[in-house]
C-alpha positions as CSV (number, residue, x, y, z in Angstrom):
1,M,-224.4,24.6,-32.7
2,A,-226.8,27.4,-32.0
3,F,-228.6,29.1,-34.9
4,V,-226.4,31.8,-36.6
5,P,-228.5,34.4,-38.4
6,T,-227.1,35.5,-41.8
7,P,-228.4,38.9,-43.0
8,Q,-229.8,38.9,-46.5
9,G,-229.0,35.1,-46.7
10,V,-230.8,32.3,-48.4
11,E,-229.8,28.6,-48.2
12,T,-230.8,26.5,-51.1
13,V,-230.7,22.7,-50.9
14,L,-230.9,20.5,-54.0
15,K,-232.1,17.2,-52.7
16,M,-231.4,14.1,-54.9
17,T,-231.3,10.3,-54.5
18,Q,-229.3,7.8,-56.4
19,Q,-230.8,4.4,-56.1
20,G,-232.0,5.1,-52.6
21,V,-228.8,6.9,-51.4
22,P,-229.3,10.6,-50.5
23,V,-227.3,13.1,-52.5
24,V,-227.5,16.7,-51.2
25,N,-225.9,19.8,-52.6
26,V,-226.2,23.1,-50.6
27,Y,-225.8,26.6,-52.0
28,H,-226.0,30.0,-50.4
29,F,-227.2,33.3,-51.8
30,D,-227.0,37.0,-50.9
31,V,-230.3,38.6,-52.0
32,G,-229.1,42.2,-51.3
33,H,-232.0,43.1,-48.9
34,S,-234.3,41.6,-46.4
35,V,-235.4,38.2,-47.6
36,T,-238.9,37.9,-49.0
37,L,-241.0,34.9,-50.2
38,A,-240.5,36.2,-53.8
39,D,-236.8,35.9,-53.4
40,L,-237.1,32.2,-52.3
41,Q,-239.4,31.5,-55.2
42,G,-237.1,33.4,-57.7
43,I,-234.1,31.5,-56.6
44,N,-235.9,28.2,-56.8
45,A,-237.2,29.0,-60.3
46,A,-233.7,30.0,-61.5
47,M,-232.2,26.8,-59.9
48,D,-234.8,24.7,-61.5
49,A,-234.2,26.1,-65.0
50,W,-230.4,25.6,-64.5
51,L,-231.0,22.1,-63.3
52,T,-232.8,21.2,-66.5
53,S,-230.6,23.0,-69.0
54,D,-227.1,22.5,-67.4
55,F,-226.9,20.1,-64.5
56,A,-229.2,17.2,-65.4
57,P,-227.2,16.3,-68.6
58,L,-224.1,15.9,-66.5
59,V,-225.3,13.2,-64.1
60,S,-226.6,9.6,-64.4
61,S,-230.2,8.8,-65.2
62,T,-230.1,6.8,-61.9
63,V,-230.0,10.1,-60.1
64,A,-233.5,11.4,-59.1
65,F,-234.1,15.1,-58.5
66,D,-236.4,15.2,-55.5
67,S,-236.7,18.8,-54.5
68,I,-235.2,22.3,-54.4
69,V,-235.7,23.9,-51.0
70,S,-234.8,27.6,-50.3
71,T,-234.9,28.9,-46.7
72,D,-234.5,32.4,-45.3
73,I,-231.5,32.1,-43.0
74,S,-231.6,35.7,-41.8
75,V,-233.8,34.6,-38.9
76,A,-234.5,31.5,-37.0
77,N,-237.3,29.4,-38.4
78,G,-237.3,31.6,-41.5
79,M,-239.7,31.3,-44.5
80,Q,-239.2,28.4,-46.8
81,D,-240.2,27.6,-50.4
82,L,-240.1,24.1,-51.9
83,Q,-240.0,23.4,-55.7
84,I,-240.4,20.0,-57.3
85,P,-237.9,20.0,-60.1
86,T,-239.2,20.1,-63.6
87,T,-236.7,17.4,-64.6
88,A,-237.1,14.2,-62.7
89,N,-233.8,12.4,-63.4
90,G,-230.3,13.0,-64.7
91,G,-229.8,12.6,-68.4
92,A,-226.5,10.8,-68.8
93,G,-226.6,7.2,-70.0
94,G,-224.1,4.5,-69.3
95,T,-223.2,2.5,-66.3
96,P,-223.0,4.6,-63.1
97,T,-219.9,4.7,-61.0
98,A,-220.0,4.1,-57.2
99,A,-222.4,6.5,-55.4
100,N,-219.5,8.1,-53.5
101,A,-217.5,9.0,-56.6
102,A,-217.7,12.7,-57.3
103,L,-216.0,15.5,-59.2
104,V,-215.3,18.5,-56.9
105,V,-216.1,22.2,-57.8
106,S,-214.0,24.3,-55.4
107,W,-215.5,27.8,-55.0
108,R,-213.3,30.9,-54.8
109,T,-213.9,34.4,-53.4
110,P,-211.6,37.5,-53.4
111,F,-210.2,36.4,-50.0
112,S,-208.0,33.6,-48.7
113,G,-208.7,31.3,-45.8
114,R,-211.2,28.5,-44.9
115,S,-214.0,31.0,-44.2
116,F,-213.9,32.1,-47.8
117,R,-213.8,28.8,-49.7
118,G,-216.4,26.3,-50.5
119,R,-216.9,23.1,-52.5
120,T,-219.6,21.1,-54.2
121,Y,-219.4,17.4,-54.9
122,I,-220.9,16.4,-58.2
123,G,-222.2,12.9,-57.9
124,G,-223.9,10.6,-60.4
125,L,-220.9,10.1,-62.6
126,T,-221.0,7.4,-65.3
127,Q,-218.2,5.2,-66.6
128,T,-218.6,6.8,-70.0
129,V,-216.9,10.0,-68.8
130,Q,-213.9,8.3,-67.3
131,T,-210.5,7.9,-68.9
132,T,-209.1,5.8,-66.0
133,S,-210.4,4.5,-62.7
134,H,-209.7,7.9,-61.1
135,E,-209.9,10.5,-63.9
136,V,-212.7,11.9,-66.1
137,T,-212.2,13.3,-69.6
138,T,-211.2,16.9,-70.2
139,T,-214.4,17.1,-72.3
140,Y,-216.5,16.3,-69.2
141,Q,-214.5,18.6,-67.0
142,A,-215.1,21.5,-69.5
143,A,-218.8,20.7,-69.4
144,V,-218.8,20.9,-65.6
145,V,-217.0,24.3,-65.8
146,A,-219.5,25.6,-68.3
147,S,-222.4,24.4,-66.2
148,F,-221.3,26.1,-63.0
149,Q,-220.4,29.3,-64.7
150,N,-223.9,29.3,-66.1
151,L,-225.2,28.8,-62.5
152,I,-223.4,31.9,-61.4
153,T,-224.6,33.9,-64.3
154,A,-228.2,32.7,-64.1
155,L,-228.6,33.7,-60.5
156,Q,-226.9,37.0,-61.0
157,T,-229.4,37.7,-63.8
158,A,-232.2,36.9,-61.4
159,G,-230.7,39.3,-58.9
160,Y,-229.0,37.0,-56.5
161,V,-225.3,36.5,-55.6
162,L,-224.0,32.9,-55.2
163,S,-221.8,33.1,-52.1
164,V,-219.7,31.2,-49.6
165,L,-221.2,31.3,-46.1
166,S,-219.0,31.4,-43.0
167,K,-220.6,30.8,-39.6
168,V,-217.4,29.8,-37.8
169,A,-214.0,31.6,-37.6
170,L,-210.9,29.9,-36.0
171,G,-213.2,27.4,-34.3
172,V,-215.4,30.0,-32.8
173,Q,-219.1,30.5,-33.8
174,R,-219.8,33.9,-35.3
175,V,-222.5,36.1,-34.0
176,T,-223.8,36.5,-37.5
177,G,-223.0,34.6,-40.7
178,I,-220.9,36.2,-43.4
179,L,-221.7,35.8,-47.1
180,T,-218.9,36.4,-49.6
181,E,-219.5,36.6,-53.3
182,I,-218.1,33.7,-55.4
183,V,-216.0,35.1,-58.2
184,G,-214.7,31.9,-59.7
185,F,-214.1,28.2,-59.1
186,I,-211.6,25.4,-59.8
187,T,-212.2,21.9,-60.9
188,N,-210.0,19.2,-62.4
189,T,-210.3,15.7,-63.8
190,T,-209.6,13.8,-60.6
191,I,-212.5,11.8,-59.2
192,D,-212.9,12.4,-55.4
193,S,-215.0,10.7,-52.8
194,Q,-218.0,11.9,-50.8
195,R,-218.1,9.1,-48.2
196,R,-221.6,9.9,-46.9
197,R,-223.1,8.9,-50.2
198,T,-222.1,5.2,-50.0
199,G,-224.8,2.6,-49.7
200,N,-223.4,1.3,-46.4
């Protein structure tokens, strides 16, 4: 696919590993103006603070936080800023589940359709948060909900809008990407699978 510029857009990649297996979560932000290096640094700082306060306690200590990388996606070969996370590992104890096991956060915008939905797979689960082989506790679910609501709020406070990025519509590549503000999200207690995170 050819590069699709996204006006005012930043892509932020949280790169992790779990016992050698890559775990990657990607987020998109609308900065509200032409992207600057200060925007990339501000997003990384806000993400790093959220990682320490909200996200790290949710995931296994076997998960290593490698880097946070924000890139200006308004132009090809845009500026990039890399932050080494303040917190090195997840903070949850207990035996980890299989690397592909994940709780899904499904992002919602004011609009329907695939172009206006997104999802994040939360890896690094531990057996201590499970009630069955395929469900987590409602307490853990509530903690995930609180964590990601805090992510939205933290980035809004810093001046950036967490968004769903669409670069394709009905199978056709867009001329420019579209960012749509995330206004809510859904998660449940069912454990899903992110197959690319297996050790095979």
